[in-house]
PASEBA-1860 file (N, C-alpha, C; in nm, 3 decimals):
! residues 318
1> MGPTPETS> 10.037/12.522/11.492/9.997/12.535/11.368/10.056/12.431/11.274 ~ 9.976/12.387/11.189/10.019/12.260/11.088/10.097/12.324/10.968 ~ 10.148/12.237/10.895/10.222/12.288/10.777/10.118/12.319/10.663 ~ 10.154/12.442/10.597/10.071/12.496/10.506/10.057/12.397/10.380 ~ 9.972/12.417/10.276/9.985/12.336/10.169/10.139/12.339/10.086 ~ 10.163/12.471/10.086/10.290/12.501/10.011/10.399/12.436/10.075 ~ 10.412/12.434/10.229/10.516/12.352/10.284/10.511/12.212/10.265 ~ 10.400/12.165/10.258/10.376/12.013/10.230/10.405/11.976/10.096
9> AVRRAMAA> 10.373/12.065/10.002/10.412/12.041/9.867/10.590/12.047/9.850 ~ 10.647/12.142/9.921/10.786/12.129/9.908/10.852/11.996/9.966 ~ 10.801/11.960/10.089/10.842/11.840/10.145/10.819/11.716/10.063 ~ 10.694/11.728/9.980/10.706/11.608/9.880/10.773/11.604/9.785 ~ 10.822/11.711/9.741/10.921/11.718/9.625/11.043/11.690/9.667 ~ 11.080/11.725/9.796/11.222/11.699/9.850/11.235/11.546/9.862 ~ 11.115/11.479/9.885/11.107/11.331/9.931/11.120/11.254/9.772 ~ 11.058/11.319/9.698/11.064/11.245/9.551/11.181/11.255/9.477
17> DAQTLGLA> 11.294/11.375/9.535/11.412/11.380/9.458/11.496/11.285/9.529 ~ 11.486/11.277/9.660/11.551/11.168/9.735/11.535/11.026/9.685 ~ 11.413/11.007/9.659/11.370/10.878/9.622/11.436/10.837/9.490 ~ 11.456/10.954/9.390/11.501/10.952/9.273/11.628/10.915/9.280 ~ 11.708/10.979/9.364/11.851/10.976/9.374/11.887/10.823/9.418 ~ 11.807/10.779/9.519/11.802/10.648/9.587/11.810/10.510/9.494 ~ 11.684/10.549/9.424/11.663/10.424/9.326/11.754/10.437/9.199 ~ 11.811/10.547/9.166/11.917/10.551/9.059/12.041/10.488/9.119
25> AVRALYAE> 12.061/10.469/9.237/12.174/10.409/9.285/12.136/10.248/9.290 ~ 12.012/10.205/9.332/11.978/10.056/9.294/11.989/10.019/9.140 ~ 11.944/10.093/9.060/11.984/10.055/8.930/12.108/10.062/8.889 ~ 12.195/10.159/8.930/12.330/10.129/8.898/12.404/10.017/8.936 ~ 12.359/9.976/9.074/12.425/9.851/9.101/12.356/9.725/9.029 ~ 12.236/9.732/9.008/12.181/9.620/8.932/12.251/9.617/8.770 ~ 12.296/9.740/8.719/12.368/9.748/8.595/12.497/9.693/8.613 ~ 12.561/9.702/8.734/12.689/9.639/8.748/12.697/9.501/8.750
33> VALEPKPG> 12.588/9.439/8.813/12.584/9.278/8.822/12.525/9.243/8.684 ~ 12.466/9.303/8.608/12.419/9.260/8.498/12.527/9.265/8.380 ~ 12.621/9.335/8.404/12.735/9.362/8.303/12.830/9.238/8.283 ~ 12.851/9.197/8.159/12.937/9.087/8.133/12.999/9.107/8.003 ~ 13.132/9.087/7.985/13.231/9.045/8.099/13.293/9.130/8.185 ~ 13.309/9.070/8.334/13.369/9.150/8.410/13.469/9.052/8.479 ~ 13.599/9.058/8.475/13.699/8.934/8.491/13.672/8.909/8.629 ~ 13.656/8.791/8.678/13.647/8.738/8.814/13.529/8.779/8.898
41> LVSFRDCG> 13.433/8.865/8.826/13.319/8.893/8.894/13.205/8.830/8.874 ~ 13.081/8.819/8.968/12.966/8.766/8.956/12.882/8.840/8.828 ~ 12.829/8.759/8.751/12.745/8.820/8.643/12.628/8.718/8.628 ~ 12.524/8.735/8.542/12.442/8.641/8.500/12.485/8.509/8.404 ~ 12.605/8.549/8.378/12.655/8.454/8.298/12.713/8.327/8.366 ~ 12.802/8.396/8.474/12.854/8.278/8.562/12.897/8.362/8.695 ~ 12.964/8.273/8.796/12.961/8.325/8.939/13.107/8.375/8.952 ~ 13.193/8.388/8.849/13.341/8.444/8.858/13.411/8.353/8.939
49> SHADMSAE> 13.479/8.417/9.031/13.579/8.353/9.114/13.497/8.318/9.241 ~ 13.370/8.321/9.246/13.291/8.321/9.379/13.214/8.178/9.374 ~ 13.245/8.106/9.460/13.177/7.971/9.506/13.055/7.993/9.577 ~ 13.052/8.111/9.664/12.951/8.123/9.770/12.835/8.209/9.714 ~ 12.842/8.264/9.595/12.753/8.379/9.567/12.710/8.363/9.422 ~ 12.611/8.424/9.369/12.569/8.411/9.234/12.497/8.559/9.218 ~ 12.446/8.582/9.085/12.381/8.694/9.056/12.242/8.708/9.126 ~ 12.188/8.586/9.159/12.062/8.604/9.244/12.078/8.633/9.368
57> TFVRSLFA> 12.192/8.590/9.446/12.252/8.642/9.574/12.254/8.808/9.554 ~ 12.307/8.854/9.461/12.315/9.022/9.441/12.172/9.060/9.426 ~ 12.092/9.002/9.369/11.937/9.055/9.337/11.866/9.058/9.477 ~ 11.901/8.954/9.534/11.834/8.947/9.667/11.891/9.062/9.777 ~ 12.004/9.090/9.774/12.090/9.190/9.838/12.022/9.357/9.799 ~ 12.005/9.369/9.668/11.957/9.465/9.607/11.815/9.522/9.687 ~ 11.752/9.386/9.661/11.603/9.421/9.714/11.603/9.454/9.857 ~ 11.681/9.402/9.934/11.705/9.435/10.066/11.738/9.569/10.111
65> LRGYFPRM> 11.821/9.647/9.993/11.866/9.749/10.035/11.799/9.875/9.947 ~ 11.690/9.826/9.882/11.616/9.945/9.811/11.580/10.064/9.872 ~ 11.536/10.043/9.999/11.503/10.164/10.066/11.627/10.251/10.143 ~ 11.739/10.160/10.117/11.852/10.248/10.216/11.904/10.369/10.132 ~ 11.940/10.355/10.014/11.975/10.472/9.925/11.899/10.591/9.924 ~ 11.769/10.575/9.908/11.682/10.701/9.911/11.681/10.779/10.063 ~ 11.694/10.673/10.144/11.733/10.713/10.291/11.840/10.804/10.316 ~ 11.944/10.754/10.256/12.083/10.819/10.279/12.072/10.968/10.199
73> AQAGRDGH> 11.979/10.967/10.090/11.981/11.081/10.016/11.912/11.183/10.098 ~ 11.802/11.134/10.144/11.717/11.233/10.242/11.802/11.267/10.362 ~ 11.862/11.190/10.409/11.959/11.239/10.539/12.056/11.341/10.501 ~ 12.109/11.316/10.381/12.213/11.432/10.330/12.122/11.537/10.308 ~ 12.010/11.563/10.252/11.924/11.673/10.226/11.921/11.728/10.330 ~ 11.874/11.647/10.464/11.844/11.734/10.613/11.979/11.748/10.674 ~ 12.110/11.733/10.625/12.220/11.795/10.674/12.276/11.728/10.813 ~ 12.220/11.590/10.819/12.278/11.491/10.918/12.418/11.471/10.921
81> PFAVLENL> 12.465/11.467/11.060/12.617/11.443/11.079/12.660/11.313/11.027 ~ 12.774/11.289/11.016/12.809/11.141/10.982/12.789/11.023/11.039 ~ 12.771/11.054/11.189/12.717/10.942/11.285/12.572/10.900/11.241 ~ 12.478/10.985/11.170/12.361/10.935/11.151/12.372/10.841/11.022 ~ 12.457/10.885/10.921/12.479/10.818/10.789/12.537/10.683/10.826 ~ 12.642/10.687/10.917/12.698/10.558/10.963/12.578/10.453/11.027 ~ 12.499/10.513/11.111/12.387/10.435/11.152/12.305/10.363/11.062 ~ 12.268/10.466/10.955/12.193/10.384/10.851/12.257/10.276/10.769
89> GKNAEARM> 12.390/10.310/10.746/12.475/10.217/10.677/12.490/10.075/10.763 ~ 12.503/10.107/10.887/12.513/9.969/10.966/12.394/9.874/10.956 ~ 12.292/9.958/10.969/12.147/9.905/10.951/12.134/9.824/10.824 ~ 12.154/9.894/10.708/12.147/9.845/10.577/12.244/9.715/10.567 ~ 12.366/9.733/10.636/12.456/9.591/10.619/12.379/9.464/10.691 ~ 12.313/9.509/10.787/12.259/9.401/10.852/12.136/9.338/10.768 ~ 12.060/9.419/10.694/11.959/9.368/10.606/12.020/9.302/10.499 ~ 12.132/9.348/10.465/12.195/9.276/10.324/12.257/9.132/10.390
97> LAATRGIN> 12.295/9.107/10.500/12.339/8.999/10.548/12.229/8.896/10.576 ~ 12.133/8.954/10.617/12.004/8.872/10.645/11.961/8.808/10.522 ~ 11.949/8.889/10.419/11.900/8.864/10.284/11.991/8.754/10.209 ~ 12.109/8.787/10.239/12.205/8.687/10.153/12.281/8.585/10.248 ~ 12.227/8.552/10.354/12.250/8.457/10.471/12.411/8.465/10.500 ~ 12.452/8.587/10.533/12.586/8.624/10.563/12.678/8.657/10.463 ~ 12.665/8.661/10.346/12.754/8.695/10.247/12.741/8.850/10.218 ~ 12.886/8.893/10.201/12.893/9.031/10.158/12.893/9.053/10.034
105> THRGAIFG> 12.781/9.110/9.981/12.768/9.133/9.844/12.789/9.315/9.813 ~ 12.744/9.366/9.899/12.728/9.522/9.867/12.796/9.599/9.984 ~ 12.869/9.551/10.055/12.934/9.632/10.166/13.004/9.776/10.140 ~ 13.077/9.739/10.031/13.151/9.856/9.972/13.064/9.971/9.921 ~ 12.950/9.916/9.855/12.860/10.015/9.789/12.765/10.090/9.907 ~ 12.763/10.019/10.013/12.671/10.058/10.121/12.731/10.178/10.167 ~ 12.897/10.185/10.179/12.948/10.292/10.247/12.969/10.396/10.135 ~ 13.035/10.361/10.012/13.079/10.457/9.896/12.952/10.501/9.819
113> LGLLCASA> 12.861/10.430/9.762/12.753/10.480/9.700/12.662/10.549/9.796 ~ 12.660/10.494/9.917/12.560/10.569/10.010/12.578/10.694/10.039 ~ 12.725/10.725/10.069/12.786/10.846/10.090/12.772/10.955/9.974 ~ 12.768/10.885/9.859/12.747/10.974/9.734/12.593/11.023/9.720 ~ 12.525/10.930/9.780/12.370/10.972/9.768/12.341/11.077/9.881 ~ 12.407/11.050/9.982/12.394/11.162/10.080/12.437/11.301/10.028 ~ 12.538/11.300/9.982/12.620/11.414/9.925/12.519/11.484/9.826 ~ 12.483/11.412/9.723/12.373/11.452/9.629/12.248/11.509/9.711
121> GQLQAQGL> 12.208/11.465/9.807/12.089/11.506/9.865/12.116/11.641/9.930 ~ 12.247/11.662/9.987/12.293/11.791/10.029/12.296/11.886/9.931 ~ 12.366/11.849/9.793/12.382/11.940/9.689/12.244/11.982/9.667 ~ 12.142/11.908/9.644/12.011/11.953/9.620/11.970/12.070/9.728 ~ 11.989/12.024/9.822/11.933/12.128/9.937/11.994/12.256/9.937 ~ 12.119/12.268/9.894/12.202/12.386/9.842/12.140/12.454/9.740 ~ 12.062/12.394/9.670/12.013/12.449/9.534/12.114/12.436/9.418 ~ 12.204/12.343/9.425/12.326/12.342/9.321/12.265/12.244/9.217
129> VFTPQHLR> 12.324/12.269/9.097/12.302/12.181/8.985/12.384/12.047/9.009 ~ 12.352/11.942/8.967/12.418/11.817/8.977/12.526/11.824/8.901 ~ 12.649/11.816/8.932/12.770/11.808/8.852/12.874/11.736/8.933 ~ 12.959/11.634/8.872/13.067/11.566/8.945/13.146/11.652/9.025 ~ 13.178/11.784/8.987/13.254/11.877/9.064/13.185/11.927/9.189 ~ 13.055/11.979/9.172/12.954/12.006/9.284/12.950/11.897/9.379 ~ 12.930/11.771/9.330/12.912/11.647/9.430/13.035/11.633/9.528 ~ 13.172/11.643/9.449/13.263/11.636/9.519/13.288/11.745/9.631
137> AVLLSTWG> 13.260/11.851/9.590/13.291/11.978/9.678/13.206/11.961/9.794 ~ 13.069/11.932/9.785/12.979/11.913/9.889/13.001/11.805/9.998 ~ 13.061/11.692/9.918/13.083/11.593/10.009/13.205/11.624/10.110 ~ 13.311/11.693/10.048/13.423/11.716/10.114/13.365/11.841/10.214 ~ 13.303/11.945/10.183/13.268/12.062/10.284/13.163/12.004/10.412 ~ 13.101/11.895/10.385/12.986/11.849/10.472/13.070/11.752/10.560 ~ 13.120/11.662/10.505/13.161/11.535/10.598/13.316/11.499/10.566 ~ 13.396/11.591/10.486/13.529/11.557/10.461/13.629/11.567/10.597
145> ETLAHRAR> 13.594/11.657/10.671/13.668/11.663/10.793/13.660/11.532/10.892 ~ 13.534/11.500/10.906/13.499/11.347/10.961/13.568/11.240/10.888 ~ 13.565/11.234/10.766/13.622/11.123/10.688/13.751/11.115/10.717 ~ 13.840/11.240/10.682/13.968/11.248/10.711/14.021/11.203/10.850 ~ 13.951/11.249/10.955/13.971/11.200/11.091/13.971/11.048/11.091 ~ 13.862/10.991/11.043/13.849/10.855/11.052/13.946/10.754/10.981 ~ 13.982/10.815/10.866/14.091/10.770/10.783/14.217/10.745/10.855 ~ 14.254/10.856/10.937/14.368/10.863/11.003/14.377/10.784/11.125
153> AARLAAPD> 14.245/10.755/11.178/14.244/10.681/11.288/14.226/10.523/11.256 ~ 14.198/10.483/11.128/14.185/10.353/11.095/14.311/10.316/11.067 ~ 14.421/10.395/11.015/14.558/10.355/11.012/14.607/10.308/11.130 ~ 14.562/10.363/11.233/14.657/10.324/11.360/14.560/10.215/11.457 ~ 14.447/10.204/11.429/14.360/10.092/11.482/14.371/9.964/11.441 ~ 14.346/9.868/11.513/14.363/9.741/11.490/14.253/9.708/11.356 ~ 14.294/9.639/11.250/14.213/9.633/11.133/14.080/9.543/11.159 ~ 13.969/9.600/11.127/13.824/9.532/11.136/13.758/9.480/11.012
161> SNGQQAAQ> 13.840/9.464/10.903/13.790/9.423/10.795/13.936/9.364/10.713 ~ 13.890/9.274/10.615/13.996/9.217/10.525/14.056/9.336/10.457 ~ 13.983/9.436/10.392/14.023/9.545/10.329/14.118/9.623/10.421 ~ 14.063/9.674/10.539/14.172/9.739/10.615/14.274/9.686/10.653 ~ 14.273/9.548/10.665/14.398/9.471/10.709/14.498/9.477/10.592 ~ 14.468/9.457/10.450/14.542/9.489/10.334/14.598/9.605/10.327 ~ 14.500/9.729/10.351/14.552/9.841/10.317/14.671/9.890/10.457 ~ 14.669/9.834/10.563/14.771/9.848/10.665/14.879/9.783/10.641
169> RFKLRSAG> 14.869/9.655/10.600/14.991/9.579/10.590/15.074/9.640/10.455 ~ 15.017/9.665/10.345/15.077/9.700/10.225/15.087/9.831/10.192 ~ 15.024/9.935/10.280/15.016/10.074/10.269/14.942/10.107/10.130 ~ 14.833/10.065/10.120/14.763/10.088/10.030/14.635/10.201/10.069 ~ 14.583/10.260/9.968/14.469/10.357/10.001/14.340/10.276/10.004 ~ 14.293/10.287/10.132/14.188/10.218/10.174/14.042/10.289/10.107 ~ 13.959/10.221/10.125/13.804/10.287/10.077/13.765/10.407/10.150 ~ 13.809/10.397/10.295/13.787/10.513/10.379/13.874/10.639/10.317
177> EEAAQAFP> 13.989/10.609/10.280/14.094/10.715/10.231/14.036/10.784/10.113 ~ 13.994/10.665/10.006/13.934/10.735/9.884/13.816/10.819/9.925 ~ 13.728/10.791/10.031/13.613/10.890/10.042/13.664/11.008/10.109 ~ 13.756/11.016/10.208/13.808/11.118/10.257/13.883/11.224/10.154 ~ 13.901/11.165/10.033/13.976/11.253/9.905/13.857/11.259/9.815 ~ 13.735/11.251/9.854/13.624/11.265/9.732/13.635/11.188/9.648 ~ 13.670/11.048/9.663/13.661/10.948/9.567/13.744/10.979/9.447 ~ 13.868/10.993/9.441/13.974/11.039/9.315/13.974/10.942/9.198
185> VLFEVTLP> 13.959/10.818/9.239/13.961/10.720/9.120/13.829/10.720/9.038 ~ 13.730/10.728/9.120/13.577/10.741/9.073/13.595/10.865/8.970 ~ 13.641/10.982/9.028/13.607/11.097/8.938/13.709/11.137/8.851 ~ 13.840/11.100/8.861/13.935/11.092/8.789/13.992/11.019/8.687 ~ 13.937/10.867/8.714/13.967/10.772/8.637/13.849/10.697/8.599 ~ 13.755/10.649/8.664/13.650/10.572/8.606/13.541/10.658/8.546 ~ 13.502/10.760/8.580/13.382/10.844/8.521/13.456/10.898/8.399 ~ 13.557/10.936/8.395/13.624/10.987/8.247/13.629/10.892/8.138
193> ALQAALQA> 13.684/10.762/8.196/13.701/10.645/8.120/13.533/10.614/8.045 ~ 13.451/10.623/8.125/13.321/10.579/8.091/13.281/10.696/7.982 ~ 13.277/10.811/8.024/13.232/10.913/7.922/13.306/10.907/7.788 ~ 13.434/10.902/7.801/13.511/10.903/7.678/13.482/10.780/7.601 ~ 13.457/10.670/7.636/13.418/10.547/7.550/13.280/10.582/7.486 ~ 13.185/10.631/7.568/13.053/10.687/7.522/13.063/10.778/7.420 ~ 13.146/10.875/7.423/13.166/10.985/7.321/13.250/10.911/7.193 ~ 13.305/10.806/7.221/13.370/10.740/7.095/13.287/10.657/7.029
201> GATDRAAR> 13.157/10.665/7.071/13.056/10.570/6.996/13.041/10.429/7.051 ~ 13.086/10.390/7.174/13.078/10.254/7.237/12.933/10.248/7.296 ~ 12.877/10.146/7.308/12.735/10.109/7.369/12.763/10.115/7.524 ~ 12.666/10.137/7.590/12.653/10.152/7.743/12.749/10.006/7.787 ~ 12.717/9.900/7.732/12.788/9.789/7.785/12.920/9.814/7.748 ~ 12.968/9.829/7.639/13.117/9.833/7.615/13.168/9.951/7.693 ~ 13.116/10.054/7.699/13.153/10.162/7.774/13.185/10.138/7.917 ~ 13.097/10.061/7.988/13.097/9.994/8.130/13.231/9.920/8.147
209> VQALFATM> 13.257/9.812/8.034/13.365/9.745/8.039/13.477/9.818/8.031 ~ 13.487/9.927/7.954/13.625/10.005/7.943/13.630/10.083/8.086 ~ 13.557/10.130/8.134/13.558/10.202/8.273/13.583/10.102/8.378 ~ 13.539/9.978/8.376/13.592/9.888/8.487/13.729/9.838/8.456 ~ 13.775/9.831/8.328/13.925/9.796/8.315/14.000/9.929/8.343 ~ 13.968/10.045/8.314/14.044/10.176/8.361/14.058/10.162/8.516 ~ 13.947/10.135/8.592/13.953/10.119/8.728/14.048/10.017/8.797 ~ 14.022/9.909/8.735/14.117/9.805/8.775/14.263/9.823/8.763
217> AELDDTNC> 14.307/9.905/8.645/14.446/9.929/8.633/14.501/10.044/8.739 ~ 14.410/10.108/8.795/14.469/10.212/8.906/14.431/10.192/9.043 ~ 14.313/10.113/9.056/14.267/10.116/9.200/14.349/10.049/9.308 ~ 14.364/10.052/9.420/14.432/9.970/9.510/14.318/9.906/9.577 ~ 14.292/9.780/9.517/14.166/9.715/9.509/14.215/9.610/9.630 ~ 14.163/9.632/9.753/14.210/9.550/9.867/14.147/9.406/9.855 ~ 14.035/9.396/9.772/13.974/9.259/9.766/14.073/9.166/9.670 ~ 14.125/9.236/9.592/14.224/9.139/9.499/14.357/9.110/9.614
225> VHRGGMDG> 14.394/9.185/9.690/14.514/9.167/9.758/14.461/9.058/9.886 ~ 14.347/9.053/9.930/14.285/8.945/10.017/14.286/8.817/9.967 ~ 14.248/8.811/9.828/14.273/8.684/9.746/14.386/8.650/9.697 ~ 14.468/8.726/9.655/14.579/8.686/9.574/14.730/8.764/9.631 ~ 14.702/8.851/9.730/14.822/8.908/9.783/14.840/9.029/9.691 ~ 14.984/9.083/9.712/14.998/9.185/9.631/15.050/9.143/9.493 ~ 15.066/9.002/9.459/15.118/8.967/9.329/14.979/8.947/9.267 ~ 14.855/8.925/9.336/14.744/8.931/9.277/14.670/9.077/9.238
233> LRFVQTSA> 14.706/9.174/9.311/14.682/9.286/9.279/14.741/9.348/9.156 ~ 14.870/9.334/9.170/14.964/9.355/9.033/14.928/9.305/8.899 ~ 14.887/9.161/8.914/14.844/9.090/8.812/14.712/9.146/8.748 ~ 14.624/9.184/8.850/14.510/9.235/8.796/14.524/9.391/8.735 ~ 14.600/9.460/8.784/14.656/9.600/8.723/14.713/9.578/8.596 ~ 14.809/9.502/8.595/14.885/9.458/8.461/14.798/9.397/8.347 ~ 14.714/9.312/8.388/14.603/9.251/8.284/14.519/9.374/8.226 ~ 14.470/9.460/8.316/14.395/9.570/8.279/14.468/9.676/8.208
241> RKFLDARG> 14.569/9.692/8.223/14.656/9.770/8.113/14.711/9.762/8.010 ~ 14.715/9.625/7.980/14.747/9.546/7.876/14.621/9.554/7.792 ~ 14.516/9.526/7.833/14.393/9.525/7.733/14.362/9.685/7.689 ~ 14.375/9.776/7.792/14.357/9.912/7.738/14.463/9.955/7.649 ~ 14.588/9.908/7.665/14.687/9.952/7.564/14.673/9.897/7.418 ~ 14.585/9.795/7.415/14.541/9.735/7.303/14.421/9.793/7.255 ~ 14.369/9.893/7.288/14.255/9.973/7.250/14.119/9.958/7.322 ~ 14.147/9.856/7.421/14.024/9.828/7.511/13.915/9.782/7.420
249> VMQTDWLL> 13.794/9.845/7.451/13.667/9.801/7.369/13.661/9.841/7.234 ~ 13.762/9.939/7.181/13.763/9.960/7.039/13.837/9.857/6.949 ~ 13.868/9.737/7.024/13.931/9.632/6.939/13.808/9.570/6.876 ~ 13.807/9.510/6.757/13.706/9.435/6.708/13.672/9.320/6.794 ~ 13.763/9.264/6.834/13.751/9.147/6.910/13.757/9.137/7.073 ~ 13.733/9.270/7.121/13.733/9.315/7.264/13.663/9.211/7.347 ~ 13.547/9.138/7.322/13.483/9.071/7.387/13.552/8.936/7.429 ~ 13.626/8.883/7.310/13.682/8.760/7.339/13.797/8.799/7.429
257> HARAIHTT> 13.880/8.882/7.401/14.002/8.909/7.499/13.942/8.957/7.638 ~ 13.827/9.035/7.657/13.779/9.036/7.780/13.736/8.900/7.864 ~ 13.676/8.817/7.789/13.651/8.699/7.838/13.759/8.603/7.873 ~ 13.872/8.615/7.811/13.976/8.531/7.828/14.062/8.586/7.956 ~ 14.045/8.718/7.982/14.102/8.762/8.115/14.025/8.722/8.220 ~ 13.877/8.721/8.200/13.796/8.661/8.297/13.847/8.528/8.347 ~ 13.836/8.451/8.242/13.884/8.290/8.266/14.020/8.287/8.353 ~ 14.119/8.368/8.313/14.260/8.403/8.376/14.223/8.412/8.542
265> FVERRLSP> 14.144/8.523/8.555/14.094/8.576/8.707/14.049/8.462/8.773 ~ 13.955/8.399/8.721/13.883/8.276/8.791/13.970/8.169/8.827 ~ 14.060/8.134/8.733/14.178/8.025/8.774/14.245/8.083/8.878 ~ 14.279/8.219/8.902/14.359/8.239/9.016/14.285/8.299/9.132 ~ 14.140/8.276/9.110/14.063/8.332/9.227/14.065/8.489/9.254 ~ 14.084/8.547/9.174/14.097/8.694/9.148/13.962/8.763/9.140 ~ 13.903/8.855/9.222/13.785/8.946/9.195/13.802/9.061/9.251 ~ 13.803/9.157/9.152/13.814/9.309/9.192/13.700/9.368/9.209
273> GGSADVLA> 13.670/9.323/9.334/13.540/9.375/9.380/13.511/9.525/9.410 ~ 13.647/9.578/9.465/13.644/9.710/9.481/13.615/9.801/9.355 ~ 13.652/9.739/9.247/13.653/9.822/9.103/13.511/9.811/9.063 ~ 13.459/9.699/9.088/13.298/9.688/9.070/13.211/9.787/9.141 ~ 13.243/9.806/9.265/13.178/9.926/9.328/13.206/10.045/9.287 ~ 13.322/10.087/9.246/13.360/10.219/9.173/13.289/10.244/9.054 ~ 13.270/10.126/8.951/13.188/10.119/8.835/13.061/10.147/8.851 ~ 12.992/10.079/8.954/12.845/10.119/8.993/12.832/10.272/9.024
281> SACWVESL> 12.929/10.316/9.094/12.924/10.461/9.143/12.920/10.565/9.026 ~ 13.010/10.510/8.924/13.030/10.593/8.810/12.901/10.591/8.717 ~ 12.840/10.458/8.709/12.704/10.459/8.637/12.603/10.544/8.704 ~ 12.613/10.553/8.836/12.519/10.634/8.905/12.546/10.797/8.876 ~ 12.649/10.833/8.865/12.675/10.967/8.861/12.653/10.990/8.720 ~ 12.681/10.925/8.623/12.662/10.948/8.476/12.508/10.959/8.446 ~ 12.450/10.879/8.491/12.303/10.864/8.484/12.233/11.008/8.538 ~ 12.256/11.043/8.636/12.201/11.172/8.703/12.253/11.290/8.623
289> RRATLAEP> 12.406/11.299/8.586/12.440/11.389/8.503/12.367/11.394/8.365 ~ 12.325/11.288/8.308/12.250/11.309/8.181/12.106/11.349/8.228 ~ 12.056/11.311/8.326/11.931/11.362/8.354/11.911/11.515/8.383 ~ 12.060/11.560/8.453/12.049/11.714/8.466/12.043/11.785/8.327 ~ 12.147/11.728/8.240/12.184/11.779/8.125/12.035/11.784/8.047 ~ 11.929/11.694/8.070/11.792/11.719/7.992/11.726/11.807/8.033 ~ 11.747/11.856/8.163/11.665/11.972/8.235/11.770/12.084/8.260 ~ 11.840/12.146/8.186/11.960/12.247/8.246/11.937/12.362/8.309
297> SATSISEG> 11.803/12.376/8.321/11.760/12.494/8.429/11.711/12.431/8.552 ~ 11.702/12.310/8.568/11.669/12.255/8.708/11.771/12.242/8.783 ~ 11.748/12.276/8.937/11.846/12.252/9.017/11.793/12.101/9.104 ~ 11.685/12.026/9.065/11.657/11.900/9.103/11.634/11.812/9.034 ~ 11.652/11.701/9.056/11.610/11.570/8.961/11.487/11.519/8.978 ~ 11.372/11.550/8.912/11.254/11.494/8.968/11.209/11.354/8.913 ~ 11.138/11.300/8.982/11.097/11.156/8.961/11.079/11.128/8.804 ~ 11.130/11.040/8.766/11.120/10.977/8.604/11.212/11.026/8.509
305> RVAWSRHE> 11.315/11.115/8.543/11.414/11.171/8.450/11.523/11.100/8.438 ~ 11.541/10.992/8.519/11.667/10.903/8.524/11.622/10.784/8.435 ~ 11.676/10.772/8.318/11.623/10.670/8.242/11.734/10.587/8.203 ~ 11.683/10.446/8.230/11.757/10.327/8.200/11.670/10.233/8.101 ~ 11.753/10.137/8.026/11.713/10.043/7.948/11.611/9.939/8.042 ~ 11.514/9.911/7.978/11.397/9.837/8.049/11.465/9.699/8.107 ~ 11.567/9.630/8.026/11.619/9.522/8.055/11.702/9.531/8.179 ~ 11.755/9.661/8.195/11.873/9.663/8.307/11.827/9.656/8.443
313> MPVFAP> 11.696/9.674/8.466/11.641/9.699/8.609/11.532/9.660/8.640 ~ 11.482/9.548/8.717/11.362/9.523/8.762/11.304/9.645/8.844 ~ 11.185/9.658/8.864/11.119/9.763/8.973/11.155/9.692/9.098 ~ 11.209/9.788/9.189/11.211/9.764/9.331/11.158/9.877/9.398 ~ 11.018/9.872/9.407/10.960/9.956/9.502/10.965/9.948/9.627 ~ 10.995/10.057/9.715/11.016/10.034/9.858/10.884/9.983/9.914
END
């Protein structure tokens, strides 16, 4: 017996929600690369501390990844084990590297934001309203045990990435450990900083810069360690804290200050790429939180409710 019209309608609605969650992730990643100033990072203004990539490289990568995040959201809705999510991530990484000719633009986002998309999909499957608290709880209840086991194993295994090598050598919290703890920096530092700046009247651009600096001040960004050692990481954290202590984007000349820090980071070849990944995730969470508040009785986020400025994102139809 084939599916009834009612069953087919439910499946279409579920697929639409997964698509919305996933495309919101792509838009958030585009918002991150489009943001400027971002100390040491690639933007449409310049290539930051990177001689091997540009904003165009990131856009090519996003085009290659445009179907990945919806697939992760759907896999989460379907309750697949972490091994399935991991396989989707590996396939996405291969597509990214093919599109960028071997340059790592979004490996961190493939893992972190991909996992968040899967968690949001599972949240919807459970009929829960999208909130940061529900998202973290679902992540931990669904894949937390596996993530914790993987994080412990990674501590003992030979490092398979620059980030893991830095985490082991200097006893920093790796991206895997952040995930196993349901992304504490994202939800306890970056997202609150973004929301506080918006509530204080900052523009989206300024609020995102503020959130980035808040993240840089706290995150064990192994990309900074890889490029500049522990001195590099401490310099990034100290620079960010000084900017925030001077009122951050609430300064009248904050743009000049932020760009001066950018110049200094470029001179030192420092690039807080991990912080950029966390910022993109915060932009994604905030966009979906706003969409949910617009429809407070809804347990799903239907197509078209996630609003972005037109200039922030080209259409990447799968």
